[in-house]
BAVEXGU-788065 format. One record per residue (C-alpha): x, y, z; residue in three letters. Coordinates in steps of 0.02 Angstrom, whole numbers. Example, Ala and Ser with C-alpha at 12.3 -4.5 7.8 and 13.67 -1.06 7.14 Angstrom:
% BAVEXGU-788065
        u        v        w   resn
      615     -225      390    ALA
      684      -53      357    SER
% end
This chain:
% BAVEXGU-788065
        u        v        w   resn
    11724     2623    -4184    MET
    11868     2501    -4168    HIS
    11893     2315    -4157    ALA
    12024     2223    -4056    ILE
    12076     2046    -4095    ASP
    12098     1929    -3947    THR
    12265     1850    -3994    ASP
    12419     1948    -3941    PRO
    12469     2073    -3995    PRO
    12294     2143    -3997    ALA
    12268     2232    -4163    ARG
    12166     2391    -4158    ALA
    12082     2438    -4321    VAL
    12011     2613    -4301    THR
    11900     2719    -4410    ALA
    11937     2875    -4307    ASP
    12000     3029    -4401    PRO
    12188     3034    -4423    TYR
    12279     3163    -4314    ALA
    12117     3256    -4270    PRO
    12190     3377    -4143    PHE
    12326     3509    -4149    PRO
    12470     3523    -4027    VAL
    12423     3659    -3902    ARG
    12537     3767    -3795    VAL
    12405     3833    -3674    ASP
    12419     3740    -3507    PRO
    12263     3826    -3439    ALA
    12156     3721    -3557    ALA
    12185     3574    -3439    TRP
    12202     3671    -3277    GLY
    12390     3646    -3277    LEU
    12509     3755    -3178    SER
    12690     3782    -3227    ARG
    12819     3743    -3093    THR
    13008     3740    -3098    VAL
    13077     3603    -2986    VAL
    13260     3613    -2933    PRO
    13346     3443    -2952    THR
    13521     3373    -2938    LEU
    13548     3399    -3125    VAL
    13469     3571    -3135    GLY
    13296     3650    -3146    PRO
    13157     3548    -3224    VAL
    12999     3626    -3295    VAL
    12839     3536    -3248    VAL
    12658     3568    -3293    HIS
    12544     3489    -3166    HIS
    12369     3481    -3095    ARG
    12333     3416    -2920    PRO
    12210     3274    -2906    GLY
    12188     3089    -2867    PRO
    12261     2944    -2965    ASP
    12397     3053    -3039    ALA
    12456     3020    -3216    LEU
    12638     3054    -3259    LEU
    12668     3089    -3445    LEU
    12845     3075    -3516    LEU
    12879     3142    -3691    HIS
    12998     3068    -3817    GLY
    13129     3135    -3936    VAL
    13067     3290    -4028    ALA
    12937     3314    -3892    GLY
    12892     3409    -3734    SER
    12739     3422    -3624    TRP
    12642     3497    -3769    THR
    12658     3337    -3872    THR
    12532     3257    -3754    TRP
    12394     3383    -3785    THR
    12309     3283    -3926    PRO
    12295     3134    -3808    LEU
    12231     3245    -3667    LEU
    12098     3309    -3787    ARG
    12042     3130    -3822    ALA
    12060     3062    -3644    ALA
    11897     3112    -3563    SER
    11936     2994    -3420    GLY
    12074     3106    -3352    VAL
    11959     3255    -3318    ALA
    11964     3229    -3129    ASP
    12137     3152    -3113    ARG
    12300     3230    -3062    GLY
    12420     3265    -3206    LEU
    12610     3282    -3207    VAL
    12689     3327    -3374    LEU
    12878     3341    -3366    VAL
    12999     3423    -3487    ASP
    13146     3306    -3457    LEU
    13315     3391    -3430    PRO
    13381     3451    -3598    GLY
    13209     3446    -3679    TRP
    13068     3570    -3697    GLY
    13091     3716    -3579    ALA
    13206     3622    -3458    SER
    13388     3675    -3474    PRO
    13513     3545    -3529    ALA
    13615     3465    -3390    PRO
    13805     3466    -3394    THR
    13802     3289    -3462    GLU
    13661     3208    -3564    PRO
    13540     3121    -3448    LEU
    13558     2933    -3423    GLY
    13419     2818    -3365    THR
    13468     2813    -3181    ASP
    13482     3004    -3166    PRO
    13318     3021    -3262    ALA
    13229     2909    -3136    ALA
    13307     3006    -2993    ALA
    13248     3171    -3068    VAL
    13071     3107    -3086    LEU
    13071     3049    -2905    THR
    13128     3223    -2854    GLU
    12988     3301    -2957    VAL
    12856     3189    -2879    LEU
    12922     3225    -2705    ASP
    12919     3413    -2739    ALA
    12738     3402    -2797    LEU
    12686     3290    -2653    GLY
    12634     3149    -2770    VAL
    12661     2978    -2695    ARG
    12615     2858    -2835    ALA
    12578     2878    -3021    VAL
    12522     2787    -3176    ASP
    12660     2824    -3302    VAL
    12635     2847    -3489    VAL
    12791     2869    -3595    GLY
    12816     2902    -3780    HIS
    12969     2845    -3878    SER
    13120     2882    -3767    MET
    12999     2925    -3627    GLY
    12933     2747    -3634    ALA
    13108     2682    -3601    PHE
    13123     2799    -3452    VAL
    12949     2750    -3391    ALA
    12995     2565    -3377    VAL
    13157     2608    -3292    HIS
    13066     2715    -3165    LEU
    12962     2560    -3123    ALA
    13126     2466    -3099    VAL
    13205     2598    -2988    ARG
    13052     2656    -2890    ALA
    12923     2515    -2894    PRO
    12828     2587    -2747    GLY
    12795     2748    -2844    ARG
    12729     2668    -3005    VAL
    12556     2590    -3011    ARG
    12561     2550    -3197    SER
    12663     2587    -3354    VAL
    12602     2624    -3529    ALA
    12720     2629    -3677    LEU
    12661     2730    -3827    VAL
    12766     2702    -3983    SER
    12906     2652    -3867    GLY
    13085     2641    -3928    THR
    13135     2483    -3837    THR
    13213     2319    -3893    VAL
    13253     2353    -4076    ALA
    13311     2530    -4040    THR
    13427     2474    -3901    ALA
    13501     2342    -4017    ALA
    13525     2470    -4157    ALA
    13608     2590    -4036    ALA
    13723     2452    -3974    ARG
    13769     2391    -4150    HIS
    13759     2542    -4268    PRO
    13811     2453    -4428    PHE
    13688     2312    -4399    ARG
    13560     2444    -4353    GLY
    13568     2517    -4528    VAL
    13493     2354    -4591    LEU
    13369     2320    -4451    ARG
    13314     2496    -4403    LEU
    13380     2612    -4540    PRO
    13280     2768    -4494    ALA
    13350     2770    -4317    PHE
    13527     2726    -4371    ALA
    13532     2857    -4508    LEU
    13456     2993    -4398    LEU
    13585     2956    -4264    ARG
    13727     2963    -4391    ALA
    13660     3124    -4467    GLY
    13642     3211    -4299    LEU
    13816     3152    -4248    ALA
    13882     3253    -4395    VAL
    13768     3406    -4390    THR
    13744     3417    -4201    ARG
    13648     3574    -4150    GLU
    13662     3643    -4328    ALA
    13521     3523    -4370    ALA
    13393     3635    -4285    ARG
    13416     3792    -4391    PRO
    13430     3679    -4543    LEU
    13260     3603    -4506    LEU
    13186     3776    -4477    ARG
    13252     3829    -4646    GLY
    13176     3677    -4730    LEU
    13011     3715    -4644    ALA
    13013     3892    -4714    ARG
    13031     3829    -4892    VAL
    12899     3694    -4871    GLY
    13012     3541    -4870    LEU
    12986     3486    -4691    LEU
    12842     3366    -4733    PRO
    12960     3271    -4847    LEU
    13085     3246    -4706    LEU
    12952     3207    -4576    ALA
    12858     3084    -4686    SER
    12947     2928    -4620    PRO
    12892     2972    -4442    VAL
    12706     3000    -4476    PHE
    12599     2886    -4584    THR
    12504     3031    -4665    HIS
    12615     3182    -4643    VAL
    12511     3296    -4754    ARG
    12356     3269    -4647    ARG
    12441     3341    -4494    LEU
    12395     3507    -4420    ASP
    12538     3630    -4446    ARG
    12561     3640    -4257    SER
    12620     3459    -4254    VAL
    12763     3488    -4376    LEU
    12806     3654    -4293    ASP
    12824     3563    -4127    ALA
    12925     3425    -4210    PHE
    13053     3553    -4271    VAL
    13055     3657    -4113    GLU
    13075     3510    -3993    GLU
    13217     3417    -4080    LEU
    13372     3416    -3969    ARG
    13517     3332    -4061    PRO
    13638     3327    -3913    THR
    13506     3255    -3798    ALA
    13454     3129    -3932    PHE
    13632     3067    -3952    LEU
    13650     3052    -3764    GLY
    13489     2952    -3754    ALA
    13552     2835    -3891    ALA
    13714     2805    -3795    ARG
    13616     2770    -3637    SER
    13504     2645    -3727    ALA
    13657     2557    -3800    ALA
    13730     2530    -3627    ALA
    13568     2478    -3543    TYR
    13532     2300    -3487    ASP
    13352     2267    -3540    LEU
    13352     2115    -3426    GLY
    13323     2237    -3283    ARG
    13144     2257    -3345    TRP
    13103     2081    -3283    ARG
    13096     2156    -3109    ALA
    12941     2258    -3155    VAL
    12784     2185    -3075    THR
    12654     2320    -3108    CYS
    12531     2311    -3255    PRO
    12609     2363    -3422    VAL
    12523     2411    -3585    THR
    12622     2438    -3745    ALA
    12541     2525    -3894    VAL
    12635     2527    -4060    ALA
    12602     2584    -4238    GLY
    12622     2461    -4379    ARG
    12714     2592    -4483    ASP
    12835     2647    -4346    ASP
    13009     2669    -4421    VAL
    13094     2689    -4250    PHE
    13031     2523    -4183    ALA
    12982     2353    -4250    ARG
    12820     2257    -4232    VAL
    12925     2115    -4160    SER
    12963     2229    -4012    ASP
    12791     2187    -3943    LEU
    12834     2001    -3936    ASP
    13003     2042    -3860    ALA
    12921     2152    -3728    LEU
    12805     2011    -3676    ARG
    12961     1905    -3650    GLY
    13037     2038    -3537    LEU
    12872     2090    -3457    LEU
    12758     1936    -3454    PRO
    12617     2040    -3380    GLN
    12619     2160    -3527    ALA
    12465     2188    -3636    ARG
    12509     2243    -3813    THR
    12408     2335    -3944    VAL
    12459     2362    -4126    LEU
    12379     2509    -4217    LEU
    12357     2503    -4405    ASP
    12383     2662    -4507    ASP
    12500     2732    -4375    CYS
    12682     2786    -4367    GLY
    12794     2839    -4223    HIS
    12677     2965    -4140    PHE
    12526     2857    -4096    ALA
    12460     2981    -3967    HIS
    12457     3117    -4102    VAL
    12407     3011    -4252    GLU
    12271     2911    -4164    HIS
    12240     2990    -3994    PRO
    12065     2917    -3976    ASP
    12126     2740    -4005    ALA
    12270     2764    -3883    VAL
    12153     2835    -3751    ALA
    12041     2682    -3769    ARG
    12188     2562    -3763    ALA
    12249     2642    -3601    LEU
    12075     2650    -3524    ASP
    12081     2840    -3518    LEU
    11903     2866    -3581    VAL
% end
């Protein structure tokens, strides 16, 4: 059961269980096949299922195709649809490119992937960084994108914090401090996190990201550690800092933005700012939810995106 207020942003109050599903690594559960697509920046790993009305899912920082499996479990409406789940270059199983991927190359890579799979048009759902890329794909390839959905998107506030790091410490401290920490530790952060996980301290570090970190299935935190890519994260932050968000005004397809009230990598005010950039956008604010809405409240996200 959930209720949605009529005044924007729509506020979803859900009684669904928190984080009810684990992160799964078995693509066969959804009839997905693994394909490696050669692109201009290197090979890209894609899990896909042929079918009509294809849905393109773009993960965020500390994510890969597997991060979407809780949403797929909740989204009964995708049972007969085509699916394209991409490990963006430098993330998941896709090797890192020579240079961290910017937004224009990311859109070009996704177009190459869709061409290789013979998929003409998609509805795009992006989480965190993937939400940023999803909107830009609609800017660069409007004929390929039927709709865009942003799930816990890092958009206006994140771009501002990336552009002005010192100001970002005050306005978006979790993002600014993570960026500063990874700039110092670089790839050493990954074995450090694994060590903290072994001694049981990972929930303490992950607690700002998830509203109820101790209710999570262990698979969620394991994926969080395994999928963190410091170099790629820093590259994405630089790309966001240089990006002109005014380009998003060119998007004409339907847009839905779902955000968690407790998200430390975005601000609730981002939803108002997005409606200024994307007047056609429909926004939904989830209570009791952090930065991984599709993991924390997959049923509510599936309903908000009409995937049930």
